[in-house]
SEFIZA-3560 file (N, C-alpha, C; in Angstrom, 3 decimals):
REM SEFIZA-3560
<numar><xx>0.841</xx><yy>-1.178</yy><zz>0.000</zz><atom>N</atom></numar>
<numar><xx>0.000</xx><yy>0.000</yy><zz>0.000</zz><atom>CA</atom></numar>
<numar><xx>0.878</xx><yy>1.230</yy><zz>0.000</zz><atom>C</atom></numar>
<numar><xx>0.592</xx><yy>2.154</yy><zz>-0.841</zz><atom>N</atom></numar>
<numar><xx>1.363</xx><yy>3.397</yy><zz>-0.927</zz><atom>CA</atom></numar>
<numar><xx>0.749</xx><yy>4.434</yy><zz>0.011</zz><atom>C</atom></numar>
<numar><xx>1.578</xx><yy>4.967</yy><zz>0.906</zz><atom>N</atom></numar>
<numar><xx>1.155</xx><yy>6.003</yy><zz>1.841</zz><atom>CA</atom></numar>
<numar><xx>1.905</xx><yy>7.281</yy><zz>1.532</zz><atom>C</atom></numar>
<numar><xx>1.242</xx><yy>8.401</yy><zz>1.661</zz><atom>N</atom></numar>
<numar><xx>1.872</xx><yy>9.702</yy><zz>1.443</zz><atom>CA</atom></numar>
<numar><xx>2.272</xx><yy>10.260</yy><zz>2.805</zz><atom>C</atom></numar>
<numar><xx>3.567</xx><yy>10.524</yy><zz>2.973</zz><atom>N</atom></numar>
<numar><xx>4.087</xx><yy>10.998</yy><zz>4.260</zz><atom>CA</atom></numar>
<numar><xx>4.377</xx><yy>12.493</yy><zz>4.198</zz><atom>C</atom></numar>
<numar><xx>3.345</xx><yy>13.274</yy><zz>3.894</zz><atom>N</atom></numar>
<numar><xx>3.512</xx><yy>14.725</yy><zz>3.818</zz><atom>CA</atom></numar>
<numar><xx>2.937</xx><yy>15.449</yy><zz>5.029</zz><atom>C</atom></numar>
<numar><xx>2.376</xx><yy>14.706</yy><zz>5.970</zz><atom>N</atom></numar>
<numar><xx>1.811</xx><yy>15.308</yy><zz>7.164</zz><atom>CA</atom></numar>
<numar><xx>0.422</xx><yy>15.885</yy><zz>6.969</zz><atom>C</atom></numar>
<numar><xx>-0.074</xx><yy>15.885</yy><zz>5.741</zz><atom>N</atom></numar>
<numar><xx>-1.385</xx><yy>16.474</yy><zz>5.461</zz><atom>CA</atom></numar>
<numar><xx>-2.379</xx><yy>15.472</yy><zz>4.885</zz><atom>C</atom></numar>
<numar><xx>-1.898</xx><yy>14.451</yy><zz>4.198</zz><atom>N</atom></numar>
<numar><xx>-2.777</xx><yy>13.492</yy><zz>3.528</zz><atom>CA</atom></numar>
<numar><xx>-3.182</xx><yy>12.394</yy><zz>4.497</zz><atom>C</atom></numar>
<numar><xx>-4.481</xx><yy>12.239</yy><zz>4.778</zz><atom>N</atom></numar>
<numar><xx>-4.910</xx><yy>11.183</yy><zz>5.698</zz><atom>CA</atom></numar>
<numar><xx>-4.786</xx><yy>9.797</yy><zz>5.070</zz><atom>C</atom></numar>
<numar><xx>-4.494</xx><yy>8.816</yy><zz>5.906</zz><atom>N</atom></numar>
<numar><xx>-4.405</xx><yy>7.428</yy><zz>5.462</zz><atom>CA</atom></numar>
<numar><xx>-5.830</xx><yy>6.940</yy><zz>5.188</zz><atom>C</atom></numar>
<numar><xx>-6.071</xx><yy>6.325</yy><zz>4.018</zz><atom>N</atom></numar>
<numar><xx>-7.441</xx><yy>5.975</yy><zz>3.641</zz><atom>CA</atom></numar>
<numar><xx>-8.062</xx><yy>4.819</yy><zz>4.428</zz><atom>C</atom></numar>
<numar><xx>-7.241</xx><yy>3.894</yy><zz>4.934</zz><atom>N</atom></numar>
<numar><xx>-7.783</xx><yy>2.777</yy><zz>5.716</zz><atom>CA</atom></numar>
<numar><xx>-6.741</xx><yy>2.340</yy><zz>6.740</zz><atom>C</atom></numar>
<numar><xx>-7.184</xx><yy>1.628</yy><zz>7.738</zz><atom>N</atom></numar>
<numar><xx>-6.281</xx><yy>1.165</yy><zz>8.795</zz><atom>CA</atom></numar>
<numar><xx>-5.270</xx><yy>0.177</yy><zz>8.224</zz><atom>C</atom></numar>
<numar><xx>-4.041</xx><yy>0.249</yy><zz>8.753</zz><atom>N</atom></numar>
<numar><xx>-2.976</xx><yy>-0.611</yy><zz>8.258</zz><atom>CA</atom></numar>
<numar><xx>-1.947</xx><yy>-0.836</yy><zz>9.374</zz><atom>C</atom></numar>
<numar><xx>-1.347</xx><yy>-2.011</yy><zz>9.384</zz><atom>N</atom></numar>
<numar><xx>-0.269</xx><yy>-2.342</yy><zz>10.313</zz><atom>CA</atom></numar>
<numar><xx>1.025</xx><yy>-2.332</yy><zz>9.506</zz><atom>C</atom></numar>
<numar><xx>2.004</xx><yy>-1.530</yy><zz>9.922</zz><atom>N</atom></numar>
<numar><xx>3.242</xx><yy>-1.419</yy><zz>9.154</zz><atom>CA</atom></numar>
<numar><xx>4.453</xx><yy>-1.720</yy><zz>10.041</zz><atom>C</atom></numar>
<numar><xx>5.472</xx><yy>-2.309</yy><zz>9.426</zz><atom>N</atom></numar>
<numar><xx>6.746</xx><yy>-2.567</yy><zz>10.097</zz><atom>CA</atom></numar>
<numar><xx>7.812</xx><yy>-1.598</yy><zz>9.593</zz><atom>C</atom></numar>
<numar><xx>7.750</xx><yy>-1.293</yy><zz>8.287</zz><atom>N</atom></numar>
<numar><xx>8.694</xx><yy>-0.335</yy><zz>7.728</zz><atom>CA</atom></numar>
<numar><xx>8.021</xx><yy>0.464</yy><zz>6.621</zz><atom>C</atom></numar>
<numar><xx>8.576</xx><yy>1.641</yy><zz>6.392</zz><atom>N</atom></numar>
<numar><xx>8.081</xx><yy>2.537</yy><zz>5.349</zz><atom>CA</atom></numar>
<numar><xx>9.250</xx><yy>2.871</yy><zz>4.434</zz><atom>C</atom></numar>
<numar><xx>9.113</xx><yy>2.593</yy><zz>3.158</zz><atom>N</atom></numar>
<numar><xx>10.165</xx><yy>2.832</yy><zz>2.186</zz><atom>CA</atom></numar>
<numar><xx>9.868</xx><yy>4.105</yy><zz>1.416</zz><atom>C</atom></numar>
<numar><xx>10.886</xx><yy>4.957</yy><zz>1.275</zz><atom>N</atom></numar>
<numar><xx>10.724</xx><yy>6.200</yy><zz>0.530</zz><atom>CA</atom></numar>
<numar><xx>10.992</xx><yy>5.969</yy><zz>-0.956</zz><atom>C</atom></numar>
<numar><xx>10.598</xx><yy>6.933</yy><zz>-1.773</zz><atom>N</atom></numar>
<numar><xx>10.812</xx><yy>6.821</yy><zz>-3.212</zz><atom>CA</atom></numar>
<numar><xx>12.290</xx><yy>6.844</yy><zz>-3.597</zz><atom>C</atom></numar>
<numar><xx>13.145</xx><yy>7.382</yy><zz>-2.728</zz><atom>N</atom></numar>
<numar><xx>14.563</xx><yy>7.468</yy><zz>-3.064</zz><atom>CA</atom></numar>
<numar><xx>15.412</xx><yy>6.347</yy><zz>-2.464</zz><atom>C</atom></numar>
<numar><xx>14.771</xx><yy>5.239</yy><zz>-2.046</zz><atom>N</atom></numar>
<numar><xx>15.523</xx><yy>4.053</yy><zz>-1.654</zz><atom>CA</atom></numar>
<numar><xx>15.874</xx><yy>3.918</yy><zz>-0.194</zz><atom>C</atom></numar>
<numar><xx>15.330</xx><yy>4.754</yy><zz>0.673</zz><atom>N</atom></numar>
<numar><xx>15.573</xx><yy>4.627</yy><zz>2.104</zz><atom>CA</atom></numar>
<numar><xx>14.359</xx><yy>3.995</yy><zz>2.761</zz><atom>C</atom></numar>
<numar><xx>14.561</xx><yy>3.430</yy><zz>3.933</zz><atom>N</atom></numar>
<numar><xx>13.449</xx><yy>2.835</yy><zz>4.667</zz><atom>CA</atom></numar>
<numar><xx>13.560</xx><yy>3.205</yy><zz>6.133</zz><atom>C</atom></numar>
<numar><xx>12.422</xx><yy>3.546</yy><zz>6.727</zz><atom>N</atom></numar>
<numar><xx>12.339</xx><yy>3.743</yy><zz>8.165</zz><atom>CA</atom></numar>
<numar><xx>11.822</xx><yy>2.435</yy><zz>8.737</zz><atom>C</atom></numar>
<numar><xx>12.641</xx><yy>1.773</yy><zz>9.537</zz><atom>N</atom></numar>
<numar><xx>12.278</xx><yy>0.493</yy><zz>10.139</zz><atom>CA</atom></numar>
<numar><xx>11.845</xx><yy>0.745</yy><zz>11.575</zz><atom>C</atom></numar>
<numar><xx>10.563</xx><yy>0.580</yy><zz>11.835</zz><atom>N</atom></numar>
<numar><xx>10.015</xx><yy>0.832</yy><zz>13.165</zz><atom>CA</atom></numar>
<numar><xx>10.530</xx><yy>-0.208</yy><zz>14.155</zz><atom>C</atom></numar>
<numar><xx>10.732</xx><yy>0.208</yy><zz>15.393</zz><atom>N</atom></numar>
<numar><xx>11.208</xx><yy>-0.696</yy><zz>16.443</zz><atom>CA</atom></numar>
<numar><xx>10.179</xx><yy>-1.791</yy><zz>16.714</zz><atom>C</atom></numar>
<numar><xx>8.916</xx><yy>-1.487</yy><zz>16.525</zz><atom>N</atom></numar>
<numar><xx>7.838</xx><yy>-2.475</yy><zz>16.631</zz><atom>CA</atom></numar>
<numar><xx>6.763</xx><yy>-2.079</yy><zz>15.622</zz><atom>C</atom></numar>
<numar><xx>5.934</xx><yy>-3.010</yy><zz>15.203</zz><atom>N</atom></numar>
<numar><xx>4.907</xx><yy>-2.681</yy><zz>14.212</zz><atom>CA</atom></numar>
<numar><xx>4.011</xx><yy>-1.532</yy><zz>14.687</zz><atom>C</atom></numar>
<numar><xx>3.634</xx><yy>-0.692</yy><zz>13.737</zz><atom>N</atom></numar>
<numar><xx>2.776</xx><yy>0.458</yy><zz>14.033</zz><atom>CA</atom></numar>
<numar><xx>1.382</xx><yy>0.217</yy><zz>13.479</zz><atom>C</atom></numar>
<numar><xx>0.379</xx><yy>0.486</yy><zz>14.284</zz><atom>N</atom></numar>
<numar><xx>-0.991</xx><yy>0.449</yy><zz>13.793</zz><atom>CA</atom></numar>
<numar><xx>-1.363</xx><yy>1.874</yy><zz>13.419</zz><atom>C</atom></numar>
<numar><xx>-1.617</xx><yy>2.087</yy><zz>12.139</zz><atom>N</atom></numar>
<numar><xx>-2.056</xx><yy>3.391</yy><zz>11.654</zz><atom>CA</atom></numar>
<numar><xx>-3.541</xx><yy>3.288</yy><zz>11.339</zz><atom>C</atom></numar>
<numar><xx>-4.337</xx><yy>4.146</yy><zz>11.956</zz><atom>N</atom></numar>
<numar><xx>-5.788</xx><yy>4.116</yy><zz>11.767</zz><atom>CA</atom></numar>
<numar><xx>-6.175</xx><yy>4.992</yy><zz>10.583</zz><atom>C</atom></numar>
<numar><xx>-7.308</xx><yy>4.675</yy><zz>9.994</zz><atom>N</atom></numar>
<numar><xx>-7.833</xx><yy>5.515</yy><zz>8.907</zz><atom>CA</atom></numar>
<numar><xx>-7.974</xx><yy>6.944</yy><zz>9.430</zz><atom>C</atom></numar>
<numar><xx>-7.494</xx><yy>7.896</yy><zz>8.660</zz><atom>N</atom></numar>
<numar><xx>-7.535</xx><yy>9.300</yy><zz>9.062</zz><atom>CA</atom></numar>
<numar><xx>-6.243</xx><yy>9.806</yy><zz>9.676</zz><atom>C</atom></numar>
<numar><xx>-5.348</xx><yy>8.898</yy><zz>10.117</zz><atom>N</atom></numar>
<numar><xx>-4.043</xx><yy>9.328</yy><zz>10.627</zz><atom>CA</atom></numar>
<numar><xx>-3.252</xx><yy>9.964</yy><zz>9.488</zz><atom>C</atom></numar>
<numar><xx>-2.339</xx><yy>10.843</yy><zz>9.859</zz><atom>N</atom></numar>
<numar><xx>-1.415</xx><yy>11.438</yy><zz>8.896</zz><atom>CA</atom></numar>
<numar><xx>-0.005</xx><yy>11.145</yy><zz>9.372</zz><atom>C</atom></numar>
<numar><xx>0.910</xx><yy>10.916</yy><zz>8.435</zz><atom>N</atom></numar>
<numar><xx>2.296</xx><yy>10.617</yy><zz>8.805</zz><atom>CA</atom></numar>
<numar><xx>3.238</xx><yy>11.594</yy><zz>8.117</zz><atom>C</atom></numar>
<numar><xx>4.380</xx><yy>11.818</yy><zz>8.754</zz><atom>N</atom></numar>
<numar><xx>5.401</xx><yy>12.703</yy><zz>8.187</zz><atom>CA</atom></numar>
<numar><xx>6.757</xx><yy>12.293</yy><zz>8.737</zz><atom>C</atom></numar>
<numar><xx>7.802</xx><yy>12.543</yy><zz>7.964</zz><atom>N</atom></numar>
<numar><xx>9.166</xx><yy>12.357</yy><zz>8.425</zz><atom>CA</atom></numar>
<numar><xx>9.661</xx><yy>13.721</yy><zz>8.876</zz><atom>C</atom></numar>
<numar><xx>9.941</xx><yy>13.851</yy><zz>10.173</zz><atom>N</atom></numar>
<numar><xx>10.388</xx><yy>15.116</yy><zz>10.748</zz><atom>CA</atom></numar>
<numar><xx>11.612</xx><yy>14.874</yy><zz>11.624</zz><atom>C</atom></numar>
<numar><xx>12.615</xx><yy>15.710</yy><zz>11.485</zz><atom>N</atom></numar>
<numar><xx>13.828</xx><yy>15.634</yy><zz>12.309</zz><atom>CA</atom></numar>
<numar><xx>14.420</xx><yy>14.227</yy><zz>12.341</zz><atom>C</atom></numar>
<numar><xx>14.420</xx><yy>13.565</yy><zz>11.188</zz><atom>N</atom></numar>
<numar><xx>15.034</xx><yy>12.255</yy><zz>11.078</zz><atom>CA</atom></numar>
<numar><xx>14.201</xx><yy>11.101</yy><zz>11.605</zz><atom>C</atom></numar>
<numar><xx>12.960</xx><yy>11.348</yy><zz>11.975</zz><atom>N</atom></numar>
<numar><xx>12.110</xx><yy>10.283</yy><zz>12.497</zz><atom>CA</atom></numar>
<numar><xx>10.716</xx><yy>10.337</yy><zz>11.893</zz><atom>C</atom></numar>
<numar><xx>9.885</xx><yy>9.419</yy><zz>12.310</zz><atom>N</atom></numar>
<numar><xx>8.518</xx><yy>9.332</yy><zz>11.828</zz><atom>CA</atom></numar>
<numar><xx>7.571</xx><yy>9.893</yy><zz>12.880</zz><atom>C</atom></numar>
<numar><xx>6.673</xx><yy>10.761</yy><zz>12.440</zz><atom>N</atom></numar>
<numar><xx>5.660</xx><yy>11.339</yy><zz>13.317</zz><atom>CA</atom></numar>
<numar><xx>4.293</xx><yy>10.927</yy><zz>12.792</zz><atom>C</atom></numar>
<numar><xx>3.450</xx><yy>10.455</yy><zz>13.700</zz><atom>N</atom></numar>
<numar><xx>2.073</xx><yy>10.100</yy><zz>13.368</zz><atom>CA</atom></numar>
<numar><xx>1.172</xx><yy>11.130</yy><zz>14.030</zz><atom>C</atom></numar>
<numar><xx>0.278</xx><yy>11.733</yy><zz>13.242</zz><atom>N</atom></numar>
<numar><xx>-0.704</xx><yy>12.678</yy><zz>13.778</zz><atom>CA</atom></numar>
<numar><xx>-2.064</xx><yy>11.994</yy><zz>13.689</zz><atom>C</atom></numar>
<numar><xx>-2.624</xx><yy>11.683</yy><zz>14.851</zz><atom>N</atom></numar>
<numar><xx>-3.924</xx><yy>11.020</yy><zz>14.907</zz><atom>CA</atom></numar>
<numar><xx>-5.023</xx><yy>11.978</yy><zz>14.452</zz><atom>C</atom></numar>
<numar><xx>-6.153</xx><yy>11.431</yy><zz>14.062</zz><atom>N</atom></numar>
<numar><xx>-7.277</xx><yy>12.237</yy><zz>13.586</zz><atom>CA</atom></numar>
<numar><xx>-7.700</xx><yy>13.279</yy><zz>14.622</zz><atom>C</atom></numar>
<numar><xx>-7.535</xx><yy>12.976</yy><zz>15.908</zz><atom>N</atom></numar>
<numar><xx>-7.895</xx><yy>13.910</yy><zz>16.974</zz><atom>CA</atom></numar>
<numar><xx>-6.832</xx><yy>14.956</yy><zz>17.269</zz><atom>C</atom></numar>
<numar><xx>-5.693</xx><yy>14.922</yy><zz>16.552</zz><atom>N</atom></numar>
<numar><xx>-4.640</xx><yy>15.913</yy><zz>16.735</zz><atom>CA</atom></numar>
<numar><xx>-3.464</xx><yy>15.458</yy><zz>17.583</zz><atom>C</atom></numar>
<numar><xx>-3.555</xx><yy>14.319</yy><zz>18.240</zz><atom>N</atom></numar>
<numar><xx>-2.450</xx><yy>13.811</yy><zz>19.059</zz><atom>CA</atom></numar>
<numar><xx>-1.265</xx><yy>13.459</yy><zz>18.169</zz><atom>C</atom></numar>
<numar><xx>-0.062</xx><yy>13.912</yy><zz>18.562</zz><atom>N</atom></numar>
<numar><xx>1.167</xx><yy>13.633</yy><zz>17.803</zz><atom>CA</atom></numar>
<numar><xx>1.972</xx><yy>12.563</yy><zz>18.524</zz><atom>C</atom></numar>
<numar><xx>2.387</xx><yy>11.539</yy><zz>17.778</zz><atom>N</atom></numar>
<numar><xx>3.193</xx><yy>10.456</yy><zz>18.318</zz><atom>CA</atom></numar>
<numar><xx>4.480</xx><yy>10.331</yy><zz>17.515</zz><atom>C</atom></numar>
<numar><xx>5.593</xx><yy>10.142</yy><zz>18.195</zz><atom>N</atom></numar>
<numar><xx>6.864</xx><yy>9.893</yy><zz>17.516</zz><atom>CA</atom></numar>
<numar><xx>7.143</xx><yy>8.399</yy><zz>17.570</zz><atom>C</atom></numar>
<numar><xx>7.424</xx><yy>7.816</yy><zz>16.426</zz><atom>N</atom></numar>
<numar><xx>7.705</xx><yy>6.382</yy><zz>16.344</zz><atom>CA</atom></numar>
<numar><xx>9.194</xx><yy>6.134</yy><zz>16.499</zz><atom>C</atom></numar>
<numar><xx>9.560</xx><yy>5.155</yy><zz>17.303</zz><atom>N</atom></numar>
<numar><xx>10.959</xx><yy>4.756</yy><zz>17.466</zz><atom>CA</atom></numar>
<numar><xx>11.343</xx><yy>3.832</yy><zz>16.318</zz><atom>C</atom></numar>
<numar><xx>12.556</xx><yy>3.988</yy><zz>15.844</zz><atom>N</atom></numar>
<numar><xx>13.052</xx><yy>3.142</yy><zz>14.774</zz><atom>CA</atom></numar>
<numar><xx>14.345</xx><yy>3.694</yy><zz>14.225</zz><atom>C</atom></numar>
<numar><xx>14.788</xx><yy>3.127</yy><zz>13.107</zz><atom>N</atom></numar>
<numar><xx>16.032</xx><yy>3.593</yy><zz>12.496</zz><atom>CA</atom></numar>
<numar><xx>15.924</xx><yy>3.535</yy><zz>10.983</zz><atom>C</atom></numar>
<numar><xx>16.810</xx><yy>4.254</yy><zz>10.334</zz><atom>N</atom></numar>
<numar><xx>16.841</xx><yy>4.343</yy><zz>8.878</zz><atom>CA</atom></numar>
<numar><xx>17.818</xx><yy>3.336</yy><zz>8.298</zz><atom>C</atom></numar>
<numar><xx>17.504</xx><yy>2.835</yy><zz>7.114</zz><atom>N</atom></numar>
<numar><xx>18.411</xx><yy>1.974</yy><zz>6.359</zz><atom>CA</atom></numar>
<numar><xx>18.235</xx><yy>2.288</yy><zz>4.884</zz><atom>C</atom></numar>
<numar><xx>19.156</xx><yy>1.773</yy><zz>4.069</zz><atom>N</atom></numar>
<numar><xx>19.021</xx><yy>1.944</yy><zz>2.621</zz><atom>CA</atom></numar>
<numar><xx>18.493</xx><yy>0.653</yy><zz>2.020</zz><atom>C</atom></numar>
<numar><xx>17.757</xx><yy>0.772</yy><zz>0.945</zz><atom>N</atom></numar>
<numar><xx>17.185</xx><yy>-0.391</yy><zz>0.281</zz><atom>CA</atom></numar>
<numar><xx>17.753</xx><yy>-0.594</yy><zz>-1.114</zz><atom>C</atom></numar>
<numar><xx>18.517</xx><yy>0.362</yy><zz>-1.610</zz><atom>N</atom></numar>
<numar><xx>19.143</xx><yy>0.202</yy><zz>-2.919</zz><atom>CA</atom></numar>
<numar><xx>20.441</xx><yy>0.989</yy><zz>-2.940</zz><atom>C</atom></numar>
<numar><xx>21.274</xx><yy>0.711</yy><zz>-3.919</zz><atom>N</atom></numar>
<numar><xx>22.543</xx><yy>1.405</yy><zz>-4.039</zz><atom>CA</atom></numar>
<numar><xx>23.693</xx><yy>0.544</yy><zz>-3.567</zz><atom>C</atom></numar>
<numar><xx>24.921</xx><yy>0.964</yy><zz>-3.823</zz><atom>N</atom></numar>
<numar><xx>26.102</xx><yy>0.182</yy><zz>-3.450</zz><atom>CA</atom></numar>
<numar><xx>26.162</xx><yy>-0.068</yy><zz>-1.946</zz><atom>C</atom></numar>
<numar><xx>26.405</xx><yy>-1.302</yy><zz>-1.566</zz><atom>N</atom></numar>
<numar><xx>26.571</xx><yy>-1.647</yy><zz>-0.164</zz><atom>CA</atom></numar>
<numar><xx>25.288</xx><yy>-1.905</yy><zz>0.592</zz><atom>C</atom></numar>
<numar><xx>24.146</xx><yy>-1.709</yy><zz>-0.017</zz><atom>N</atom></numar>
<numar><xx>22.893</xx><yy>-1.936</yy><zz>0.695</zz><atom>CA</atom></numar>
<numar><xx>22.604</xx><yy>-3.430</yy><zz>0.772</zz><atom>C</atom></numar>
<numar><xx>21.799</xx><yy>-3.847</yy><zz>1.741</zz><atom>N</atom></numar>
<numar><xx>21.513</xx><yy>-5.278</yy><zz>1.892</zz><atom>CA</atom></numar>
<numar><xx>20.921</xx><yy>-5.901</yy><zz>0.632</zz><atom>C</atom></numar>
<numar><xx>20.119</xx><yy>-5.153</yy><zz>-0.107</zz><atom>N</atom></numar>
<numar><xx>19.472</xx><yy>-5.703</yy><zz>-1.298</zz><atom>CA</atom></numar>
<numar><xx>20.462</xx><yy>-5.961</yy><zz>-2.424</zz><atom>C</atom></numar>
<numar><xx>21.629</xx><yy>-5.309</yy><zz>-2.414</zz><atom>N</atom></numar>
<numar><xx>22.559</xx><yy>-5.443</yy><zz>-3.507</zz><atom>CA</atom></numar>
<numar><xx>23.871</xx><yy>-6.116</yy><zz>-3.117</zz><atom>C</atom></numar>
<numar><xx>24.003</xx><yy>-6.571</yy><zz>-1.892</zz><atom>N</atom></numar>
<numar><xx>25.228</xx><yy>-7.240</yy><zz>-1.464</zz><atom>CA</atom></numar>
<numar><xx>25.284</xx><yy>-8.639</yy><zz>-2.023</zz><atom>C</atom></numar>
<numar><xx>26.486</xx><yy>-9.033</yy><zz>-2.397</zz><atom>N</atom></numar>
<numar><xx>26.719</xx><yy>-10.398</yy><zz>-2.843</zz><atom>CA</atom></numar>
<numar><xx>26.762</xx><yy>-11.285</yy><zz>-1.605</zz><atom>C</atom></numar>
<numar><xx>25.920</xx><yy>-12.319</yy><zz>-1.511</zz><atom>N</atom></numar>
<numar><xx>25.897</xx><yy>-13.153</yy><zz>-0.320</zz><atom>CA</atom></numar>
<numar><xx>27.229</xx><yy>-13.847</yy><zz>-0.027</zz><atom>C</atom></numar>
<numar><xx>28.092</xx><yy>-14.003</yy><zz>-1.043</zz><atom>N</atom></numar>
<numar><xx>29.399</xx><yy>-14.626</yy><zz>-0.840</zz><atom>CA</atom></numar>
<numar><xx>30.462</xx><yy>-13.613</yy><zz>-0.456</zz><atom>C</atom></numar>
<numar><xx>30.111</xx><yy>-12.337</yy><zz>-0.508</zz><atom>N</atom></numar>
<numar><xx>31.059</xx><yy>-11.285</yy><zz>-0.140</zz><atom>CA</atom></numar>
<numar><xx>32.124</xx><yy>-11.042</yy><zz>-1.175</zz><atom>C</atom></numar>
<numar><xx>31.914</xx><yy>-11.426</yy><zz>-2.421</zz><atom>N</atom></numar>
<numar><xx>32.931</xx><yy>-11.267</yy><zz>-3.459</zz><atom>CA</atom></numar>
<numar><xx>32.724</xx><yy>-10.031</yy><zz>-4.324</zz><atom>C</atom></numar>
<numar><xx>31.633</xx><yy>-9.311</yy><zz>-4.142</zz><atom>N</atom></numar>
<numar><xx>31.371</xx><yy>-8.149</yy><zz>-5.000</zz><atom>CA</atom></numar>
<numar><xx>31.875</xx><yy>-6.878</yy><zz>-4.374</zz><atom>C</atom></numar>
//
């Protein structure tokens, strides 16, 4: 499911997520799965993920960033270590 993380676009339906991948090949890996309810809005702020609930409550999600493409990323590493 594609989610828009601009802080303004509400999520159309409830979803449980473990990680969120950006269009430029990075991923925010949550420390634990996040339940996002329909109407929540998400944004990447100050290097982290912020969830704004429909009622206005702001939550910061714990997690870390990783790369999903490009040299040296897990998706492109040679499993034998020869590349």
